[in-house]
C-alpha positions in Angstrom: -17.5 32.5 17.9 -18.7 29.1 16.7 -16.8 26.0 17.7 -14.0 24.8 15.4 -11.0 26.1 13.5 -11.1 29.6 11.9 -8.6 31.4 9.7 -8.4 35.2 10.4 -6.3 38.3 9.8 -6.3 42.0 10.6 -6.8 44.8 8.2 -4.1 47.4 9.1 -4.3 50.6 7.0 -5.8 48.6 4.1 -3.2 45.8 4.3 -3.9 42.2 5.2 -1.8 41.5 8.3 -1.5 38.3 10.4 -1.7 38.3 14.1 1.8 38.1 15.5 0.6 36.4 18.6 -0.8 33.2 17.0 0.4 30.3 15.0 0.4 30.6 11.2 -1.2 28.0 9.0 -1.2 27.7 5.2 -4.6 28.8 4.2 -6.1 31.1 1.5 -2.9 30.5 -0.5 -0.5 32.0 2.1 0.5 31.8 5.8 -2.6 32.8 7.7 -3.5 33.2 11.4 -5.8 30.6 12.9 -7.8 30.2 16.1 -9.4 27.1 17.6 -12.7 27.5 19.5 -12.8 24.4 21.7 -15.7 21.9 21.2 -15.0 19.9 24.3 -13.7 16.9 22.2 -10.3 15.4 22.7 -10.1 12.8 19.9 -7.5 15.0 18.1 -5.5 15.9 21.2 -2.0 14.4 21.8 -2.4 11.6 24.4 0.0 9.2 26.2 -0.1 6.5 23.5 2.4 5.1 21.0 3.0 7.7 18.3 3.4 7.4 14.6 5.5 9.9 12.7 5.2 12.1 9.6 8.0 12.2 7.1 8.6 14.4 4.1 9.0 12.8 0.7 8.9 13.7 -3.0 8.9 12.4 -6.6 9.7 13.8 -10.0 6.6 13.7 -12.2 6.9 13.0 -15.9 3.3 14.2 -16.3 3.7 17.8 -15.1 7.5 17.9 -15.4 7.9 19.1 -11.8 9.0 17.8 -8.4 6.0 16.9 -6.2 6.4 17.1 -2.4 4.1 15.1 -0.1 4.0 13.9 3.5 3.7 10.4 4.7 2.3 9.3 8.1 3.8 6.0 9.3 1.8 4.3 12.1 3.4 3.4 15.5 4.1 -0.2 14.5 5.6 0.6 11.1 8.5 -1.7 10.4 6.9 -4.8 12.0 4.6 -5.7 9.0 3.0 -4.4 5.9 0.2 -1.8 6.0 -2.6 -0.5 3.8 -2.4 3.0 2.4 -4.8 6.0 2.5 -4.2 8.7 -0.1 -5.5 11.9 1.4 -6.1 15.4 -0.1 -6.4 18.9 1.4 -8.7 21.8 0.1 -8.3 24.9 -2.0 -5.8 27.4 -0.8 -4.1 24.9 1.5 -1.1 22.6 1.0 0.4 19.3 2.3 0.8 20.8 5.8 -3.0 21.1 6.2 -3.8 17.6 7.5 -0.7 17.6 9.7 -1.2 21.1 11.3 -4.9 22.1 11.0 -6.1 18.5 10.8 -4.1 16.9 13.7 -3.9 13.7 11.7 -1.2 12.2 13.7 -3.0 12.6 17.0 -6.3 11.3 15.5 -4.8 8.2 14.1 -2.5 7.5 17.0 -5.4 7.6 19.4 -7.7 5.4 17.2 -5.0 2.8 16.9 -4.2 2.8 20.6 -7.9 2.3 21.3 -8.0 -0.5 18.6 -10.8 1.4 16.9 -9.1 1.4 13.5 -6.7 -0.7 11.6 -3.2 0.8 11.4 -2.4 2.4 8.1 0.0 4.5 6.2 -1.3 7.9 5.0 0.0 9.8 2.0 -0.8 13.5 2.1 -0.4 14.5 -1.5 -0.4 18.0 -3.0 -3.8 18.8 -4.6 -2.5 20.8 -7.6 -1.0 19.2 -10.7 -0.4 21.5 -13.6 2.2 21.9 -16.3 4.0 25.3 -16.5 1.7 26.2 -19.5 -1.5 25.1 -17.6 -0.5 27.3 -14.7 -1.0 30.3 -16.9 -4.7 29.6 -17.3 -7.2 31.5 -15.2 -7.5 30.0 -11.7 -11.1 28.7 -12.2 -13.1 25.5 -12.3 -12.0 24.4 -15.7 -8.3 24.6 -14.6 -9.3 22.7 -11.4 -10.7 19.9 -13.6 -7.6 19.7 -15.7 -5.4 19.7 -12.6 -7.5 16.8 -11.1 -7.2 14.8 -14.3 -3.5 15.3 -14.2 -3.5 14.2 -10.6 -5.4 11.1 -11.5 -2.6 10.1 -13.9 0.1 11.0 -11.3 -1.6 8.9 -8.6 -2.0 5.8 -10.7 1.1 5.9 -12.8 3.6 7.5 -10.4 2.6 8.0 -6.8 1.1 4.5 -6.0 4.0 2.7 -7.7 6.5 4.9 -5.8 4.8 4.4 -2.4 4.4 0.7 -2.9 8.1 0.3 -3.9 9.5 2.4 -1.1 7.2 1.7 1.9 6.0 -1.6 3.4 2.5 -1.8 2.0 0.0 -4.7 1.8 -1.6 -3.7 -1.5 -4.8 -2.3 0.0 -5.7 1.3 -0.7 -8.3 4.0 0.0 -8.6 7.6 -1.1 -10.2 10.6 0.5 -10.2 14.4 0.6 -11.9 17.5 1.8 -13.7 20.2 -0.3 -11.7 20.4 -3.5 -9.9 17.3 -2.4 -13.2 15.5 -2.1 -13.7 16.0 -5.9 -10.2 14.7 -6.5 -10.8 11.6 -4.4 -14.1 10.9 -6.0 -12.8 11.4 -9.6 -9.7 9.2 -9.0 -11.6 6.6 -7.0 -14.4 6.4 -9.5 -12.0 6.2 -12.4 -10.2 3.3 -10.8 -12.6 1.4 -8.5 -10.4 -1.7 -8.8 -7.5 0.2 -7.0 -9.4 1.5 -3.9 -11.5 -0.3 -1.3 -13.0 3.0 0.0 -13.6 6.6 -1.2 -14.0 9.4 1.3 -15.7 12.6 0.3 -15.5 15.2 3.1 -17.7 18.3 2.4 -18.2 17.3 -1.3 -17.7 19.6 -4.2 -18.6 18.9 -7.9 -17.0 21.0 -10.6 -18.2 21.8 -14.1 -21.5 20.0 -13.9 -24.6 21.2 -15.8 -28.3 21.0 -15.0 -28.7 18.1 -17.4 -25.3 16.5 -16.6 -24.4 17.3 -12.9 -21.7 14.6 -13.0 -20.3 15.7 -16.4 -16.8 15.9 -15.1 -17.2 13.3 -12.3 -17.3 9.7 -13.5 -19.3 8.5 -10.6 -21.3 6.1 -12.8 -18.2 3.9 -13.0 -18.8 2.8 -9.5 -22.1 1.3 -10.5 -20.4 -0.9 -13.0 -17.5 -1.9 -10.8 -17.2 -5.4 -9.3 -15.4 -4.3 -6.2 -17.9 -1.6 -5.1 -15.7 0.6 -3.0 -17.1 1.8 0.3 -18.4 5.3 -0.3 -18.3 7.7 2.7 -19.7 11.1 2.5 -19.4 13.6 5.3 -20.8 17.1 5.7 -21.0 19.8 8.5 -24.6 20.5 9.5 -24.1 24.3 9.2 -22.2 24.3 5.9 -23.2 26.7 3.1 -26.2 25.9 0.9 -24.0 24.9 -2.1 -22.1 22.3 -0.2 -25.3 20.9 1.3 -26.7 20.8 -2.3 -23.6 18.9 -3.6 -24.1 16.5 -0.7 -27.8 16.0 -1.6 -27.1 15.5 -5.3 -24.5 12.7 -4.6 -26.7 10.9 -2.1 -29.8 11.1 -4.4 -27.7 9.6 -7.2 -26.4 6.8 -5.0 -29.9 6.1 -3.6 -31.5 6.1 -7.1 -28.9 3.5 -8.3 -28.9 1.5 -5.0 -25.2 2.0 -4.4 -24.3 1.5 -0.7 -22.8 4.4 1.1 -22.2 5.8 4.6 -23.4 9.4 5.4 -21.9 11.3 8.3 -23.2 14.7 9.5 -20.9 16.7 11.8 -23.0 18.4 14.5 -22.9 22.2 14.6 -20.0 22.7 12.3 -19.3 24.6 9.1 -16.9 24.2 6.1 -13.8 24.0 8.3 -11.2 21.7 9.9 -13.3 20.4 12.9 -15.8 19.0 10.3 -12.9 17.3 8.4 -11.2 16.0 11.5 -14.4 14.4 12.6 -14.9 13.0 9.0 -11.4 11.4 9.1 -12.1 10.0 12.6 -15.3 8.3 11.3 -13.8 7.3 7.9 -10.6 5.7 9.4 -12.7 3.4 11.5 -14.6 2.0 8.5 -11.7 1.2 6.2 -9.3 -1.7 5.9 -11.2 -3.8 8.5 
């Protein structure tokens, strides 16, 4: 098997069945077996360094009329001063446990901070679905994903950021990032509010509901060109990802090049559309923000 993290299951008499001998991870919309094929890297291993912690939190949204759960990573020195905040999203079929379990975010950041290779930060791992009870009845397709993301945009700006900045010791600096579907969410929210974020991270980018004439019809990336702040734009991709993800990546980079907007491109060697790619993207991205 190729290096990296792979979901899998058994087909037993026609029924999908998890492997009872492995850990379960939330993927494909349900608890799913997973296996890691070692790449020889240790940047996401637990090491003998000072550790941050991950806490559970929630808020009641007036936009979707629901309780929204999220996780918050607090850096090792939390409590000694104020910190910037990264808002971070998972992908389709996953939930707020993804970055903690499959992504090893605590180990990645603990190690970076111990090595003094990144500035300590708080990370909010928010849930990537935001629908009213009526909207949830819609077919689970790209138009619903766009609606969900536009709701998420309102929640982040009107509810989540104010909640986080009131409850936690923050310094007012923010970045936003996500993987796959979460990359679209990060790009849409970041481009809609470039004044709020100093950096936007797009890991394995996806663009929804574009047309041949208007590829960015539902992604207001042009707002970045007009912004005074010019957030750092980071775009990461696995070298072996499917053609459609490589095409999304190419479209975004071509647009940024044509409009002379600065960006940083990272290519993950020998990886596909999976968690080793995204861990590596986070590792690279975290070193470039809040400096």
